[in-house]
Phi, psi and omega in degrees: 000136184294330183295334179268359179294145179296338180274351179280162179300320179295318179295319179294323178295318177297318179297320178296316178299320179295318179297316180296318177298323179293321177295320177298322176298316179298318178298319179298319179297320180287335182282344183301317181266002176069302186302316182285359185297330178300313177294326176297320178294320177296315180293316179299319177298319180298317182293315183292329175292325173297320179295319179297321181278356181055050181265014175068043181292144169257097195307311185297307182295316182294321180302311185286332172295313179294325178301312180294318184294325186258005192303309188297305184292320180293322180292318177300313179298319180296315181292321176297316180298315179299319181297317180293317178295318178298318179296320179294318178297320178297318179296319177297320179298317178298317181295327184273340189235357183211154173268098183268110181055030179073017187290337181258006182263133176086161183294315183298315180291330176296323176295318179297318180297319177298319178296321178296319178299315179299318179296318180294316179296321177297322177295320176303314182298315180296318178297320178295319179295320178295319181297327180296340176258328186299311185290319173299320180295316179299315180299314180297312183296315182299318181287326175293319177296319178296321179295321178296318179296319180296318178296320179297318179294321179295319179292323182295322184259003179286137178293344180257011185299328183291343182266004181294320181234147182292336180227149178301322181295316179296323178296318179297317178297320181295319180293318180296320181293331183274348183278133178232130181297147179301141178289132180278165179300316183293323179293322178289324177295318178296317179297322179294320178296319177298316180296319181301323180275320182294320179253048185305317179300317179294319179298318180295318178295318179299316179295321179296321179296322178291321186280335187305309180297324180293313180297319179299319179293325180290315185275344177222083186304325180296315177294321180299320179296321180288339180279344185304310182299312181294328179294319180291319187277325193222319193299318182304309181290326177295321176297315177301320181293317178298319178295320179298326179299323183264347187242000186294319181296322178293321179297322179291335172288320182287323180236080184291159176293163181302130179091351179251156184211140176244113190294334186269006179246170180267009183297332181281357183259015179301136179224000000 
């Protein structure tokens, strides 16, 4: 039957669902130990953006390649993010359950405590918006850097490498021009913060997509319990895929392909 053919719309949809489920499985495996989840998010974002662009991704193999390539920077970002969120939750707990230095006593101090709560929640929102860009950017940058290294190694050991340029001097200039220093953690964090504010509507929608299942589970525990299985099997990667659908064009501006440049972004400022 043509409807079951891999070339049919139905067949392509099934293949996409299978790929997304495989990415969710990979994310679940990285989440078991908590610490590697940052690299898992970077890798998962890279794979789903490939799926959105229809670049013929092989999810399992590509995920673990991206996981290795982005591990250091993504893990540092993930641990910093967890520490900040944990500190904010602890501060909220103190405000709600204890009189800390008299901050919750009296009308005036009650206003201060309310302002602190608003500030902490606002910080949570901003951190979430930055995170929605940080992990996709880290995944894209890490894989582009890995591709450049692989091409350099192939050219270096290729028997035809000497014929790339007519003169050794021109070849040396070409190699120097093509080399780009690895993006540092701070430069990627700065770029993510710029993206979170510049593309604020997209950042807000992405954050809402991440929060929706959690909020639903909190306010409706029965539904939340039934979502646990689907969250583990499918929802994380499906959420990443939905975000990629609305954010892929912006991500390509932030992390342009080799030889391309977008003047209004900070991608050219990697140091």
